[in-house]
C-alpha positions as CSV (number, residue, x, y, z in Angstrom):
1,M,-12.2,201.5,162.7
2,K,-9.3,203.9,162.0
3,F,-9.5,207.6,163.5
4,G,-8.0,210.6,162.0
5,V,-8.2,214.4,162.4
6,A,-9.8,217.1,160.0
7,T,-9.0,220.8,160.6
8,L,-8.2,224.0,158.8
9,I,-4.8,225.3,159.5
10,T,-4.3,229.4,159.5
11,D,-1.9,231.9,160.3
12,Q,-3.7,232.4,163.8
13,G,-3.7,228.7,165.0
14,I,-1.4,226.0,165.8
15,A,1.4,225.8,163.3
16,P,1.6,222.6,161.1
17,A,4.7,221.1,162.5
18,P,3.6,221.0,166.2
19,L,0.0,219.8,165.0
20,G,1.4,217.0,163.0
21,R,3.6,215.9,165.8
22,A,0.7,216.1,168.4
23,V,-1.8,214.2,166.0
24,E,0.8,211.5,165.6
25,Q,1.6,211.2,169.4
26,R,-2.0,210.8,170.2
27,G,-2.3,207.7,168.1
28,F,-4.4,209.1,165.3
29,D,-3.6,207.5,161.8
30,S,-4.1,210.6,159.7
31,L,-4.3,214.4,159.5
32,L,-6.3,215.9,156.5
33,I,-6.6,219.7,156.0
34,A,-8.8,222.0,153.9
35,E,-7.9,224.9,151.5
36,H,-9.2,228.1,150.1
37,T,-7.0,230.1,147.9
38,H,-8.9,233.3,148.9
39,I,-12.3,234.4,149.7
40,P,-13.9,237.2,147.5
41,V,-15.1,240.3,149.3
42,E,-18.2,240.3,147.4
43,R,-19.8,236.8,148.2
44,R,-22.9,235.2,146.8
45,S,-22.5,231.6,147.2
46,P,-24.2,230.5,150.6
47,Y,-21.8,228.7,153.1
48,P,-22.6,225.1,153.1
49,G,-22.6,225.0,157.1
50,G,-25.2,227.6,157.2
51,G,-25.0,231.3,158.6
52,E,-22.0,233.3,158.0
53,L,-18.7,232.1,156.6
54,P,-16.3,231.4,159.7
55,D,-13.3,233.5,159.8
56,I,-10.8,230.6,159.5
57,Y,-11.8,230.2,155.7
58,Y,-10.3,233.6,154.9
59,R,-6.9,232.5,156.3
60,T,-6.1,228.9,155.2
61,L,-2.3,228.1,154.6
62,D,-1.6,226.4,151.4
63,P,-2.2,222.7,152.2
64,F,0.9,221.3,150.6
65,V,3.3,223.6,152.4
66,A,1.5,222.9,155.6
67,L,1.5,219.0,155.0
68,A,5.2,219.1,154.2
69,A,6.0,220.9,157.5
70,A,4.1,218.2,159.3
71,A,5.8,215.5,157.2
72,S,9.2,216.7,158.5
73,V,8.3,215.9,162.1
74,T,6.2,212.7,161.7
75,E,6.8,209.2,160.6
76,R,3.5,207.4,160.6
77,I,0.5,209.4,160.0
78,L,-1.1,209.9,156.5
79,L,-1.1,213.6,155.4
80,G,-3.8,214.6,153.1
81,T,-5.9,217.4,151.6
82,G,-9.5,217.3,152.7
83,I,-10.1,218.8,150.2
84,A,-7.9,220.3,147.5
85,L,-10.0,222.4,145.2
86,V,-9.0,221.0,141.9
87,V,-11.1,223.4,140.0
88,Q,-8.7,226.1,141.1
89,R,-5.5,224.2,140.6
90,D,-3.3,223.9,137.5
91,P,-2.8,220.1,137.1
92,I,0.8,220.3,136.1
93,I,1.8,222.1,139.2
94,T,-0.6,220.2,141.4
95,A,0.7,216.8,140.1
96,K,4.3,218.0,141.0
97,E,3.2,219.2,144.5
98,V,1.3,215.9,145.3
99,A,4.2,213.9,144.1
100,S,6.7,216.0,146.1
101,L,4.7,215.5,149.3
102,D,4.6,211.9,148.8
103,L,8.3,211.8,148.4
104,V,9.2,214.0,151.3
105,S,6.7,212.1,153.6
106,G,8.2,208.7,152.6
107,G,4.8,207.7,150.6
108,R,2.2,209.1,153.2
109,A,0.3,211.5,150.9
110,V,-3.5,211.3,150.5
111,F,-5.0,213.4,147.7
112,G,-8.5,214.3,148.9
113,V,-10.2,216.2,145.9
114,G,-13.5,218.0,145.4
115,A,-15.4,220.4,143.0
116,G,-15.9,223.2,145.6
117,W,-18.9,225.2,146.5
118,N,-17.7,228.8,146.4
119,R,-18.7,229.8,142.9
120,E,-17.2,233.2,142.9
121,E,-13.9,232.1,144.3
122,M,-13.6,229.6,141.5
123,E,-14.6,232.2,138.9
124,N,-11.6,234.4,140.0
125,H,-9.4,231.3,138.8
126,G,-11.1,231.3,135.4
127,T,-13.4,228.3,136.1
128,N,-16.9,228.3,134.9
129,P,-19.0,226.9,137.8
130,R,-21.3,225.1,135.4
131,T,-18.7,223.0,133.9
132,R,-16.5,222.3,137.0
133,G,-17.3,218.8,137.4
134,R,-16.0,218.0,133.9
135,L,-13.0,220.0,134.6
136,V,-12.2,218.2,137.8
137,D,-12.4,215.0,136.0
138,E,-10.0,216.1,133.4
139,R,-7.6,217.4,135.6
140,L,-7.5,214.4,137.7
141,R,-7.0,212.1,134.5
142,A,-4.3,214.4,133.4
143,M,-2.5,214.2,136.8
144,R,-2.6,210.5,136.7
145,E,-0.8,210.4,133.4
146,L,1.8,212.8,134.7
147,W,2.4,210.4,137.8
148,T,2.4,207.3,135.9
149,K,4.2,208.1,132.6
150,D,7.8,209.0,131.8
151,K,6.6,210.8,128.7
152,A,3.1,212.0,129.6
153,E,0.5,213.7,127.4
154,F,-3.2,214.8,127.8
155,H,-5.6,216.3,125.2
156,G,-9.1,217.1,126.4
157,E,-11.7,219.8,126.5
158,F,-9.9,221.9,129.3
159,V,-6.5,220.2,129.6
160,D,-4.1,220.1,126.6
161,F,-0.5,219.3,126.9
162,G,2.3,216.9,125.9
163,P,4.3,215.0,125.6
164,V,6.1,216.3,128.7
165,Y,8.6,215.1,131.5
166,S,7.6,215.6,134.8
167,W,9.3,214.5,138.0
168,P,9.3,213.5,140.8
169,K,7.0,210.6,140.5
170,P,5.0,209.4,143.6
171,V,6.6,207.0,146.0
172,Q,3.2,205.3,146.3
173,R,2.4,203.4,142.9
174,P,0.6,204.0,140.7
175,H,-0.1,207.2,142.7
176,P,-1.2,208.4,146.1
177,P,-4.9,207.5,146.7
178,L,-7.5,209.7,145.5
179,Y,-10.2,210.4,148.2
180,V,-13.1,211.8,146.2
181,G,-15.1,214.4,148.3
182,G,-18.8,215.4,147.7
183,G,-22.3,214.2,147.8
184,E,-24.2,212.1,145.3
185,A,-23.1,214.2,142.4
186,A,-19.6,213.0,143.1
187,F,-20.6,209.2,142.9
188,E,-19.6,208.8,139.3
189,R,-16.3,210.4,140.0
190,V,-15.8,208.0,142.7
191,A,-16.6,205.1,140.5
192,S,-14.1,206.1,137.6
193,L,-11.4,207.8,139.5
194,G,-11.5,207.4,143.2
195,D,-9.7,204.8,145.5
196,A,-12.2,206.0,148.4
197,W,-15.0,208.4,149.1
198,L,-14.6,211.2,151.4
199,A,-17.9,211.7,152.7
200,N,-19.2,214.7,154.7
201,S,-20.4,213.9,158.2
202,L,-24.1,213.3,157.5
203,P,-26.2,211.8,160.2
204,P,-25.3,208.2,160.2
205,Q,-29.0,207.2,159.4
206,E,-28.6,209.2,156.3
207,L,-25.0,208.3,155.2
208,G,-25.7,204.5,155.4
209,P,-28.1,204.4,152.3
210,K,-25.7,206.8,150.4
211,I,-22.8,204.3,151.1
212,D,-24.8,201.6,149.4
213,R,-25.9,203.8,146.5
214,M,-22.3,205.0,145.9
215,R,-21.0,201.4,146.0
216,S,-23.7,200.2,143.6
217,I,-22.8,203.0,141.2
218,A,-19.0,202.1,141.6
219,G,-19.6,198.3,141.2
220,R,-17.1,197.7,144.0
221,D,-16.6,198.0,147.8
222,V,-15.1,201.5,147.8
223,P,-13.7,202.3,151.2
224,V,-15.3,205.4,153.1
225,T,-13.7,207.9,155.2
226,V,-16.2,210.3,157.0
227,Y,-14.9,213.9,157.3
228,A,-15.4,216.3,160.3
229,V,-17.1,214.1,162.8
230,A,-18.1,215.5,166.1
231,K,-16.4,214.2,169.4
232,D,-19.8,212.9,170.5
233,P,-19.6,209.2,171.6
234,E,-23.1,208.5,170.7
235,I,-22.7,209.6,167.2
236,I,-19.5,207.8,166.8
237,E,-21.2,204.6,168.1
238,K,-23.7,205.0,165.3
239,Y,-21.0,205.4,162.6
240,L,-19.4,202.2,163.7
241,Q,-22.4,200.3,162.6
242,L,-21.6,201.5,159.2
243,D,-19.2,199.8,156.8
244,V,-16.6,202.9,157.0
245,E,-12.9,202.6,157.1
246,R,-12.1,205.8,158.9
247,L,-13.7,208.7,161.0
248,L,-12.0,212.1,160.8
249,L,-12.7,213.8,164.0
250,Y,-13.1,217.6,163.7
251,L,-10.4,220.0,165.3
252,P,-11.3,223.5,165.6
253,T,-8.7,225.9,164.7
254,M,-7.1,227.3,167.8
255,P,-3.8,228.4,169.2
256,E,-1.4,225.7,170.3
257,A,-2.3,225.3,173.9
258,E,-5.9,225.0,173.3
259,T,-5.4,222.7,170.3
260,L,-3.3,220.3,172.3
261,A,-5.9,220.2,175.0
262,F,-8.8,219.5,172.4
263,L,-6.7,216.7,170.9
264,D,-6.4,215.1,174.1
265,E,-10.2,215.0,174.4
266,L,-10.5,213.8,170.9
267,A,-7.9,210.9,171.6
268,D,-9.8,209.9,174.8
269,V,-12.9,209.6,172.7
270,A,-11.2,207.6,169.9
271,Q,-9.6,205.4,172.5
272,R,-13.1,204.2,173.7
273,F,-13.6,202.8,170.4
274,R,-10.3,201.2,169.5
C-alpha cells in the first residue's frame, strides 16, 4: 500500500515549497492538491461535505503554480491535482501547464481531474452545468492530442482548434497519468480516458462494491487511489482489505508549525501499515 497526502493550499497555511519538502521527508509517495478558481458570493450549490463551505475553499492557490514550487525542492514524490476542475479550464492552456509541471518535476506530474460540484462557479466560466460531463471528456481528449502530436487538432462540440503546435510535451509518455475523480457518474470516463480512479473516501464497505462495478465497466483492473482518508488506523485497516493502490491521508490547511506536527502524526500512522 502506498500513502500520499491530500490537502488544500491557501495563502493562510503552509507554503507549497516547505509542504512538498516535508511530505517527501516523511516518506509519503505523493502530494495532491485541490483547486477552486473563486467562490461566488451568491451560493446555491450545497457543499458536498455538508454544512457551511469551509473558509479554505475561498483561498486556494493555483495548483500548477503551487505544485511547481513543491517540485523545485523535491526529487521523488508525485505531484498532482486532486482535482483540477477541467470544466473551468481552457484545454490548450491547461495542457501546457500539465506538460510544464511534468517537465520541471522530471516526470512526476499526476493530472487528477473532475467535473466539479459548484454550479455557479462553473457558470462564471461560461460552462453549462447540464453539459459539463461531455465538456470534460472533450477537453481531456483535446489535451491528449496536444500532448501526443506535433501537429495537433481537435474538432468537437465544445472544443475546436487546429492544426497547432504546442510545446513542451510531457516527460511521461504518452502523457502524465489521468486520475479521474468522481462517483459512479464518472465510471464511463474512467473506462474511456482514465489511468486510475481517484475515489472519494467512502466507508470501505461501500467503496469495495463500487470498485468492482467501476472495473466491470472499464473491462480492466483500473488502479484506485482513495482521496482524503482520515488518520484513523481502524479505518485504514479496512481500506487495506480492498484492492487499492494508494491512500491519500487528509491534511488540514494550517500554518507551517501545526502542519509539520500533523504530518508527523500522519507519517506515524502510515508507518504502521508499511
